[in-house]
C-alpha positions in Angstrom: -37.9 -5.0 13.8 -34.5 -3.5 14.7 -31.4 -5.3 13.2 -27.8 -4.6 14.3 -25.5 -4.9 11.3 -21.9 -5.7 12.4 -18.7 -5.3 10.3 -18.6 -8.7 8.5 -15.5 -10.8 8.1 -14.1 -9.5 4.8 -11.7 -12.4 4.6 -7.9 -12.6 3.9 -7.1 -12.3 7.7 -8.7 -8.9 8.0 -9.3 -8.0 11.7 -10.5 -4.4 11.4 -11.4 -1.7 9.0 -11.6 2.1 8.9 -15.0 3.8 8.1 -13.8 5.9 5.2 -17.3 7.2 4.0 -20.9 6.6 4.8 -23.0 6.3 1.6 -26.3 6.6 3.7 -27.4 8.5 6.7 -29.9 8.0 9.5 -33.5 8.0 8.1 -32.5 6.8 4.7 -34.5 3.9 3.1 -32.2 1.3 1.5 -32.8 -1.9 -0.4 -31.1 -5.2 0.1 -27.5 -5.3 -1.3 -27.4 -1.4 -1.7 -23.9 -0.1 -0.9 -24.1 1.6 2.5 -20.5 2.3 3.6 -16.8 2.3 2.3 -14.5 0.4 4.6 -10.7 0.6 4.3 -8.7 -2.4 5.4 -5.0 -3.2 5.2 -5.6 -4.3 1.6 -8.1 -2.2 -0.1 -11.2 0.0 0.2 -14.4 -2.1 -0.2 -18.0 -1.1 -0.3 -20.2 -3.0 2.2 -23.7 -3.7 1.0 -26.9 -3.6 3.2 -27.9 -7.0 4.4 -31.6 -6.2 4.6 -34.1 -3.7 3.1 -35.4 -1.2 5.5 -34.7 2.2 7.1 -31.3 3.3 8.7 -32.2 3.9 12.3 -28.6 4.8 13.5 -25.0 4.9 12.4 -22.9 3.5 15.1 -19.4 4.5 13.9 -18.0 7.8 12.7 -16.0 8.3 9.5 -12.3 7.9 10.3 -13.2 5.4 13.1 -11.3 2.0 13.3 -13.9 -0.7 13.8 -13.0 -4.3 14.5 -14.7 -7.2 12.7 -17.9 -8.0 14.7 -18.6 -4.5 16.0 -21.9 -3.0 15.2 -21.8 -0.6 12.3 -25.4 0.5 12.1 -29.0 -0.3 13.1 -31.6 -1.0 10.4 -35.4 -1.1 10.9 -36.3 -4.0 8.7 -39.1 -3.5 6.1 -41.6 -6.2 5.5 -41.0 -5.8 1.8 -38.2 -4.2 -0.1 -39.0 -0.5 -0.9 -39.7 0.3 -4.4 -37.7 3.6 -4.5 -34.8 3.6 -2.1 -33.6 6.9 -1.0 -30.8 8.3 -3.2 -27.4 8.4 -1.7 -26.7 11.5 0.3 -23.6 12.7 2.2 -23.6 11.0 5.6 -23.9 12.9 8.8 -22.1 10.4 11.0 -22.0 10.5 14.8 -19.1 12.6 16.2 -15.8 10.7 16.4 -14.6 9.7 19.8 -12.9 12.6 21.6 -9.3 13.0 21.1 -9.0 14.0 24.7 -9.8 10.6 26.0 -7.4 9.6 28.7 -4.1 8.9 26.9 -2.0 5.8 27.8 0.6 6.7 30.5 4.2 6.5 29.6 6.1 3.6 31.2 9.5 2.0 30.6 8.4 -1.5 31.8 6.4 -4.1 30.0 5.1 -7.3 31.4 6.8 -10.2 29.8 3.7 -12.1 29.2 2.2 -9.6 26.8 2.1 -11.2 23.2 4.3 -8.9 21.1 7.1 -9.4 18.7 10.5 -8.0 19.7 10.4 -5.4 16.9 7.0 -4.1 18.1 8.3 -4.0 21.7 11.2 -1.9 20.6 8.9 0.4 18.7 6.8 0.9 21.8 9.8 1.7 23.9 10.9 4.3 21.3 7.5 6.0 21.2 7.0 5.8 25.0 3.9 3.6 24.8 3.0 1.3 27.7 2.2 -2.1 26.3 0.4 -3.2 29.4 -2.5 -0.8 28.7 -3.0 -1.8 25.1 -5.4 -4.3 23.7 -3.9 -6.1 20.7 -5.8 -6.3 17.4 -3.6 -9.2 16.0 -4.4 -12.9 16.0 -4.8 -14.1 19.6 -4.7 -10.7 21.0 -1.2 -10.1 19.8 -0.1 -6.4 19.9 0.8 -5.1 16.4 3.0 -2.2 15.3 -0.1 -0.4 14.2 -1.6 -0.7 17.7 1.5 0.9 19.1 1.5 3.7 16.5 -2.3 4.5 17.1 -1.7 4.7 20.9 1.2 7.0 20.4 -0.8 9.3 18.0 -3.7 9.3 20.4 -1.5 10.6 23.2 0.2 13.2 20.9 -3.1 14.5 19.8 -4.5 14.7 23.4 -1.4 16.6 24.5 -1.5 19.1 21.6 -3.2 22.4 22.3 -5.6 23.7 19.8 -4.4 27.2 19.0 -6.9 29.3 16.9 -5.8 29.9 13.3 -6.2 33.1 11.3 -9.5 32.9 9.5 -9.1 31.2 6.0 -5.3 30.9 6.3 -5.3 27.2 7.2 -7.2 24.1 6.3 -7.4 20.9 8.4 -7.7 17.8 6.4 -8.5 14.5 8.3 -5.9 11.7 7.7 -8.2 9.0 6.6 -8.5 6.0 4.3 -5.5 5.3 1.9 -3.6 8.4 3.2 -3.8 7.1 6.8 -2.7 3.7 5.7 0.2 5.1 3.7 1.3 7.3 6.6 1.2 4.4 9.1 3.1 2.0 6.8 5.8 4.5 5.8 6.4 5.4 9.5 6.6 1.7 10.4 9.0 1.0 7.6 11.4 3.8 8.5 11.3 2.9 12.2 11.9 -0.8 11.7 14.0 -1.1 8.5 17.7 0.1 8.5 17.5 1.6 4.9 20.3 2.0 2.5 20.2 3.0 -1.3 22.3 2.2 -4.3 22.2 3.9 -7.6 23.5 3.4 -11.1 23.2 4.5 -14.7 21.6 2.5 -17.5 22.0 2.9 -21.2 18.5 2.4 -22.6 19.2 3.4 -26.2 18.6 -0.2 -27.5 15.5 -0.5 -25.3 14.0 2.6 -26.7 14.6 1.4 -30.2 13.2 -2.0 -29.6 10.1 -0.7 -27.9 9.6 1.6 -30.8 9.8 -1.3 -33.3 7.4 -3.4 -31.2 4.7 -0.8 -30.7 2.8 -1.4 -34.0 2.4 -5.1 -33.2 1.5 -4.3 -29.6 -1.2 -1.9 -30.7 -2.7 -4.5 -33.1 -3.1 -6.8 -30.1 -4.5 -4.0 -27.9 -1.4 -3.8 -25.7 0.0 -0.6 -24.2 3.7 -1.5 -24.3 5.7 0.6 -21.7 9.2 0.6 -20.6 8.1 -0.7 -17.3 7.0 -4.1 -18.9 10.6 -4.7 -20.0 12.0 -3.6 -16.7 9.7 -5.8 -14.7 10.9 -8.9 -16.8 14.5 -7.9 -16.2 13.8 -7.6 -12.4 12.3 -11.1 -12.2 15.2 -12.7 -14.0 17.7 -10.9 -11.6 15.6 -11.9 -8.5 16.1 -15.6 -9.5 19.8 -15.0 -9.3 19.7 -12.9 -6.1 16.9 -14.7 -4.1 17.4 -12.9 -0.8 16.1 -9.7 -2.4 12.8 -11.4 -3.1 12.1 -11.9 0.6 10.5 -10.6 3.7 11.2 -10.7 7.5 9.4 -12.6 10.1 10.0 -10.3 13.1 8.6 -12.6 15.7 10.6 -15.7 14.7 13.7 -13.7 13.7 13.7 -15.4 10.2 14.2 -14.3 6.6 11.4 -15.7 4.3 12.9 -16.3 0.9 10.1 -16.4 -1.8 10.2 -18.7 -4.7 7.4 -17.0 -6.4 7.6 -13.6 -8.1 4.7 -11.1 -7.3 5.8 -7.7 -8.4 4.1 -4.6 -6.8 3.7 -1.5 -8.9 3.6 1.7 -6.8 0.8 3.8 -8.3 -0.1 7.4 -7.5 -3.8 8.0 -6.9 -5.6 11.3 -5.6 -6.0 9.6 -2.1 -2.4 8.4 -1.8 0.0 5.7 -3.1 -1.5 2.2 -3.9 0.6 -0.8 -4.7 -1.3 -3.3 -6.9 0.6 -6.7 -7.3 1.3 -8.5 -10.7 1.1 -12.0 -9.7 3.4 -14.9 -11.0 5.3 -12.4 -13.1 7.9 -15.2 -14.0 5.2 -17.2 -15.9 4.0 -14.3 -18.2 5.0 -13.2 -21.6 6.1 -9.6 -22.2 2.8 -8.6 -23.8 0.8 -10.4 -20.9 2.9 -8.4 -18.3 2.1 -5.1 -20.2 -1.7 -6.0 -20.3 -1.7 -6.8 -16.5 0.2 -3.6 -15.6 -2.4 -1.5 -17.5 -5.2 -3.3 -15.9 -3.8 -3.0 -12.3 -2.7 0.6 -12.6 -6.0 1.6 -14.2 -8.0 0.0 -11.5 -5.9 1.5 -8.7 -6.3 5.1 -10.1 -10.1 4.6 -10.3 -10.2 3.3 -6.8 -11.4 -0.2 -8.1 -8.7 -2.4 -7.0 -9.9 -5.7 -5.4 -8.3 -7.1 -2.1 -6.7 -9.8 -4.3 -5.0 -7.1 -6.4 -3.3 -5.5 -3.5 -1.9 -8.5 -1.6 0.9 -11.0 -1.9 3.7 -8.8 -3.2 7.3 -9.9 -2.9 9.2 -7.0 -4.5 8.1 -3.5 -5.5 8.9 -1.1 -8.4 8.2 2.6 -8.4 8.5 4.6 -11.7 9.6 8.1 -10.6 10.7 8.9 -14.1 7.2 9.3 -15.3 6.9 12.4 -13.4 10.4 13.8 -14.4 12.7 12.8 -11.6 16.4 11.9 -12.1 17.0 10.3 -8.7 15.0 9.0 -5.8 15.5 6.7 -2.8 12.1 5.3 -2.1 11.1 3.8 1.2 11.0 0.0 1.3 7.5 -1.5 1.1 7.7 -3.3 4.4 7.7 -6.3 5.2 9.4 -6.6 1.7 13.1 -6.0 1.8 13.7 -4.0 -1.4 12.2 -1.5 -3.8 13.4 -0.4 -7.2 13.0 3.2 -8.6 13.3 3.9 -12.3 14.0 7.5 -13.3 13.5 9.7 -16.3 15.0 8.8 -19.6 17.1 11.6 -21.0 19.5 12.2 -24.0 23.0 12.8 -22.6 26.6 12.5 -23.8 28.3 9.2 -23.1 31.7 7.6 -24.0 31.5 4.6 -26.3 34.7 3.2 -27.9 36.5 6.4 -26.9 34.1 8.6 -28.7 31.5 11.1 -27.1 28.0 10.1 -28.4 24.5 10.9 -27.5 22.7 8.1 -25.8 19.4 7.6 -24.0 20.4 7.2 -20.4 18.4 6.5 -17.1 19.2 6.2 -13.5 18.0 3.2 -11.5 18.1 3.2 -7.7 17.2 0.6 -5.1 16.5 0.9 -1.4 17.1 -2.2 0.6 16.7 -3.5 4.2 20.3 -3.9 5.4 19.3 -6.5 7.9 18.7 -8.9 5.0 20.6 -7.7 2.0 24.3 -6.6 1.9 25.8 -4.0 -0.4 27.6 -6.6 -2.6 24.2 -8.3 -3.2 22.6 -5.1 -4.1 25.3 -4.4 -6.7 25.0 -7.9 -8.1 21.3 -7.6 -8.4 21.5 -4.1 -10.1 24.2 -5.4 -12.5 21.8 -8.3 -13.7 18.9 -5.8 -14.2 21.2 -3.4 -16.1 22.7 -6.1 -18.3 19.3 -7.2 -19.4 17.8 -3.8 -20.0 20.8 -2.8 -22.0 20.4 -5.9 -24.2 16.6 -6.0 -24.2 16.1 -8.6 -27.0 16.7 -11.2 -24.1 13.4 -9.8 -22.5 11.1 -10.4 -25.5 8.9 -13.5 -25.3 
């Protein structure tokens, strides 16, 4: 009996997913609960298991294709009994992706007033020349999202681009899929919507370096990898409590600022596929060592591609550690819809003036990028001053 397997409701309000990689191909025999496909959602990459034992009759979506919840993923010829030796996983040969030369949406400068779309998304569509009247929204109740607009603009761009032959072996074309596609979409969206500005200051971390060195033996006895980020994260949470508008997001539809009274700190993490931001939940309720343990768990899982959906959602503020790679200054892009992101830079020994004497100190730059619609310059300076005060007197962060 032929069974159609549709993309299931993964939960957490997920309406669609990208087929990142097929783990089976047509003709393979599978057992029940065997992973058959990797799906990338807004939150994470998840493996979808087979609901039945049987033989794969047909794959109904190509790698890189966006599939809404409820659309058929594949067809399975059900087996009377589960096979004893399922076919080993092999690289999939999915159906060809839909042609990029499908009719593009015509450009129009008018949009019917009844189309359910937030003002910011309407402005984005006008900027990109996308006619909202021809779009089918993927959001709740058919609402058109910024991602819908971006995909329509990209489809038109690809359709209009001539494919000139390249010199043999001199170019490589890499599909923008999975995490890389999601990162690209979110960064473009953030730059198009958020009026960014950045602020940078210098921090004397000499005392922090000394304190961490003294605490490392006890941390190691407890199995804790104590990093500078653990201390900085505690300082950030304390500063957010005094500058609450920085721990916020924007409701574009209602034109409201949502100030958060909980503190879920995202940790921007580099992976081979792209940047992932796992979220350390309830940071204000954790001890220093507990924060260090959770950072280690989240970052390790992200780098191995094992982050859960829960690990990647609910952030209120993000930290990115540029210094671990050697940078002295960076102005990161806000992790929209959050309104601020802090970058920590490399710690270096440099001359500094203390009590009218030139001395060698451990110094570090910190920078913050913000959404100027929500946070003014004075608030940014106040927040950074709070963080710097705590980092320079780190004993306050122990506990």
